[in-house]
C-alpha positions as CSV (number, residue, x, y, z in Angstrom):
1,M,-14.3,1.4,-11.4
2,I,-14.4,-0.2,-8.0
3,P,-17.7,-0.8,-6.5
4,P,-18.6,1.0,-3.3
5,I,-17.0,-0.5,-0.3
6,S,-20.3,-1.9,1.2
7,A,-20.7,-3.7,-2.1
8,R,-17.4,-5.7,-1.4
9,A,-16.9,-8.7,0.8
10,R,-14.0,-8.0,3.2
11,I,-11.7,-10.8,2.8
12,A,-8.5,-9.6,4.7
13,Q,-7.0,-6.9,6.8
14,A,-3.1,-6.6,7.5
15,A,-1.1,-4.0,9.7
16,V,2.4,-3.4,8.7
17,T,5.2,-0.9,9.7
18,E,7.5,0.8,7.4
19,L,11.1,0.0,7.6
20,R,13.6,3.0,7.0
21,R,15.8,0.8,5.1
22,N,13.7,1.1,1.7
23,A,15.9,4.0,1.0
24,E,18.7,1.4,0.7
25,V,16.9,-1.1,-1.1
26,S,15.2,1.2,-3.7
27,G,18.2,3.6,-4.0
28,D,15.9,6.4,-3.4
29,F,17.7,8.7,-0.9
30,S,15.4,11.8,-1.5
31,A,16.0,13.7,1.6
32,H,12.5,14.6,2.3
33,H,12.0,10.9,3.3
34,L,14.9,11.0,5.7
35,D,15.4,14.2,7.2
36,L,12.9,16.1,9.0
37,E,14.3,19.6,8.2
38,V,14.3,18.8,4.6
39,A,10.7,17.5,4.7
40,R,9.6,20.7,6.3
41,L,11.2,22.9,3.6
42,S,9.2,20.7,1.1
43,G,6.0,21.5,2.9
44,F,5.5,18.6,4.9
45,D,5.3,18.6,8.7
46,E,7.0,15.1,9.0
47,V,9.3,12.8,7.0
48,F,7.1,10.6,4.9
49,L,7.2,7.1,3.0
50,H,8.4,6.6,-0.2
51,G,5.2,5.9,-2.4
52,L,6.5,2.9,-4.1
53,C,7.3,1.4,-0.7
54,T,3.7,2.2,0.4
55,M,2.4,0.4,-2.8
56,A,5.0,-2.7,-2.1
57,L,3.7,-3.0,1.3
58,C,0.0,-3.2,0.0
59,A,1.2,-5.6,-2.4
60,R,3.0,-7.8,0.1
61,A,-0.3,-7.9,2.1
62,G,-2.0,-8.9,-0.9
63,V,0.6,-11.6,-1.6
64,R,0.4,-13.1,1.9
65,T,-3.5,-13.1,2.1
66,V,-5.0,-13.7,-1.4
67,A,-2.3,-15.3,-3.5
68,Q,-1.2,-17.8,-1.2
69,G,2.2,-16.4,-0.8
70,D,2.9,-16.7,-4.5
71,P,3.9,-13.1,-6.0
72,R,3.5,-14.8,-9.4
73,R,-0.2,-14.7,-9.1
74,F,-0.3,-10.9,-9.6
75,R,-1.1,-10.1,-13.0
76,R,-1.6,-6.4,-12.4
77,L,-1.7,-3.8,-9.6
78,V,-3.3,-0.5,-9.6
79,V,-3.2,2.1,-7.0
80,Q,-4.3,5.9,-6.4
81,F,-2.1,7.7,-4.0
82,A,-4.3,9.7,-1.6
83,K,-1.5,11.3,0.6
84,P,2.1,10.5,2.0
85,A,2.2,7.9,4.6
86,L,4.4,9.2,7.7
87,L,7.2,7.3,9.0
88,D,6.9,5.1,12.1
89,R,3.1,4.9,11.9
90,D,1.0,1.8,11.2
91,L,-0.4,1.4,7.7
92,T,-3.6,-0.8,7.7
93,V,-4.4,-2.6,4.4
94,R,-7.9,-3.7,3.7
95,L,-8.6,-6.0,0.8
96,F,-12.0,-6.9,-0.6
97,S,-13.2,-9.5,-3.1
98,I,-14.5,-8.0,-6.1
99,D,-14.8,-11.2,-7.9
100,D,-12.6,-14.6,-8.1
101,R,-10.0,-12.7,-10.0
102,R,-10.0,-9.2,-8.8
103,I,-9.3,-7.7,-5.4
104,A,-9.9,-4.4,-4.3
105,F,-7.8,-2.6,-1.5
106,E,-7.3,0.4,0.3
107,D,-4.5,1.5,2.8
108,T,-4.9,3.8,5.6
109,S,-2.7,5.3,8.3
110,D,-4.3,7.2,11.4
111,D,-7.5,6.4,9.9
112,A,-6.9,8.5,6.8
113,P,-6.8,7.1,3.2
114,V,-3.1,6.7,2.0
115,I,-3.8,4.6,-1.0
116,R,-7.3,4.4,-2.6
117,N,-8.9,2.5,-5.3
118,G,-6.3,-0.1,-5.4
119,I,-6.9,-3.2,-7.6
120,V,-5.1,-6.5,-7.8
121,A,-5.6,-8.7,-10.8
122,L,-4.8,-12.3,-10.3
123,R,-3.7,-15.1,-12.5
124,R,-5.2,-18.6,-11.8
125,A,-3.5,-20.5,-9.2
126,S,-1.3,-23.2,-11.0
């Protein structure tokens, strides 16, 4: 269980922008991520980012800020998706220290949670 945000020391904040080429990289060409009409038929007002891409952007922010750029330091990454992130919007990742080997994080877009209850477990630096 993640302690309340007030109990965490904020250690980093990073804003990132989604890139549409995620579909090419992931091989996920689900039309509701790329086509507005299909997204609307699926019940969404706009096209939205792949969940795994949202998670990867959070991981990248963590690697850059708490793992000194070394992704091998990540032992575990856990997320709870709150809602889809819309394309062409900024995502803001906030990371909070739980202890010397665990980082909590949340991801917001337009001030609404996209990922909550995120945890990164780190390996010790070598």
